[in-house]
C-alpha positions, 0 to 999 in steps of 0.5 A, a space after each residue: 863519200 859518207 861512211 860510218 865505222 863501228 868497232 866491236 869489243 874484239 877489235 874488228 871494225 865494221 865499215 858502212 858506206 851507203 849506196 842507193 843501188 840494188 847491188 851491194 859490195 862487201 869485203 873482209 880484209 886482214 892486215 897480213 900477207 906474204 911479207 909476214 911469212 916465216 922463213 922458208 914458208 913463202 906462199 903460206 898466206 896465199 895458200 891459206 887464202 885458197 884453203 878457206 874455201 875448201 871446208 869449214 866446220 859446217 860447210 863442204 867445199 860445194 856448199 861454200 862455193 854455192 852459198 853466194 853463187 846460187 843467188 847470182 852473187 860473185 865471190 872472190 879473194 886475193 893475197 898481196 904482200 900486206 893484205 888478205 882480202 875476201 870480197 863479194 858483190 850481191 843483190 841487197 837482200 843477201 847481206 846476211 848470207 854474205 856476212 855469215 859466209 865471211 865469218 865461216 870461211 875466215 874463222 871456222 875453216 878446218 884445213 883438212 889434209 886431203 884438201 891441202 894436198 889437192 890445193 898444193 897441186 893447184 898452186 904448183 900449176 899456178 906457179 908454173 903458169 905464172 913462170 910462163 909469163 915473163 912480163 909477170 914473173 919479172 916483177 917478182 924476181 925484181 922485188 926479190 932482188 930489191 928486198 933481198 934478205 927480207 920477206 917482202 921479196 917473197 913471191 906471193 905464190 911461193 916456190 915449188 919447194 915451199 908449197 910442197 912442204 906446208 903443214 897444217 901446223 904452219 897454217 894454224 901458227 900463221 893465223 894465230 900470229 897474224 889474223 889479229 882482230 884489231 887489224 881486220 875490217 869488214 866493209 859494206 857498201 849498200 842500201 842499208 842503214 848504218 844501224 842495220 849493218 852494225 847489228 848484222 856485223 855484231 851478230 856474225 862477228 862479235 863472238 870472234 875471240 879477240 886476238 891481238 899479238 904485236 905485228 912483227 914486220 921488219 923494214 927492209 934495208 936499202 941495198 946497193 944499186 945492182 944490175 942483173 940479167 937472167 937468160 931465158 928461152 923467150 922471144 923478147 927482152 923484158 926489163 925493170 928499172 926501179 928502187 925503194 921509195 916512199 911508204 903510204 905514210 910519206 908526205 911525198 906519196 901524193 907527189 910521187 903518185 902524180 909524177 908517176 901517172 904523168 911519167 908512165 902511168 895510166 893512159 896513152 899520153 904518158 911521157 914514156 908511152 909517147 916517147 918510147 912507143 909512139 915516137 919510136 915504135 920500140 916497145 909495145 908495153 912501157 909503163 911506170 908504177 908506184 906501189 906504197 907499202 906500210 914502211 917502204 914503197 916501190 917505184 919501177 919502170 917496165 918495158 918489153 921489146 926485141 932484144 936488138 932494141 933493148 939498149 935503145 929503149 934504155 937509152 931513151 928512158 934515161 934520156 926522159 929521166 934526165 929531161 924530167 930531172 933537169 927541166 922540172 914541170 912548169 905550172 901549166 904542165 903540172 896543172 894538166 897532169 893534175 887534171 888528168 890524174 884527178 879525172 882518172 881517180 874520179 872515174 875509178 870511183 865507179 868501180 864500187 867493189 874496188 872503192 869499198 876495198 880501197 876504203 877498208 885498206 885506208 881504215 887499216 893503214 891510216 885509221 881514217 878515210 879521206 873524202 874524194 874532195 880531200 884526195 883532190 885537195 892533196 893532189 892540187 896542193 903538190 907544187 912544181 918544186 915538190 915534184 922536182 925534188 921527188 923526181 931528183 930523189 926517186 929518178 936518180 939513175 945511179 940508184 936505179 936497180 935494173 933487172 932483165 930477162 934476156 932471150 937465150 942467144 942461139 
């Protein structure tokens, strides 16, 4: 896909992707997230993401929320372990309005104490709601075990204690240390010329003060294999198996993405779904995931099932892992896996807001954006030998950590 990039003197990059649609999509991404939080400040990046919508130097909360919604646009935001993102979808005439609002909430929020108190209450409710969903909460507890001693293990929402103790000074210090202008991308997908996007981007963001302190991320250590069971008042057992693995910069990333999709990724035809759910009817949900990060990655297998079926499910998973390691994919199996994965990626391109966010992240991570053809080329270049080597390294049962939520026995 055609794209152009312009870098402002303060380091902020403007990304434009042309589109013939009447609908435009835009985002502003900051390369900072929960892993950048100071000790005992878990949840701070997410807390800031909430507060930027509460009051700015020139707008009240209602004015912020109505600025785009009043013209039928959609405005939202999210925080991950490594990113903070605000995004919007809108009719083409409202690009100025969108960029103006992005500038206002990201660089001119005031973080008033009364709004902080209200938002703390909101997030505490969000944490409580999240903990009531074991299929979600187990991911955070698993990653806390996997990255013990490193901020990557922090729950993105934080803890009840950490959220209650946030101060305005914490917010100011975090933004100063982590909202680096050379790590901010403003991306626009829409029916505009690159020149017009550059002019508008310059109008709204050229005056932002340059801020480019060094990033201070600590790569997590590889810890010994461990197995943990937590007993909870729940009906089903939930289990995650996983390990640290390749980063987004690894030459093996494409191979593991392909292998993960074949083994337990999207669709009903994955190995795990066919063998565990369809053949034996043991688990309603069973899947594997690969999440590459800037200096490491996470490979995991998740399933939920009745307590009495848990060991059977684990045995079957181990059986499929052993089969994949002992009998690597042949050329025909690999070709089918590639065709399926490539097709899913192509369909995913239809999600325009997801596409522009993905392109902005790629610009931050790699300082370039691969075309769809280049992505497909990388997948097609993966060999059966590479898949076999990746399977033997990542799916080593002796290295897989196991984390379980188990029902309390009566």
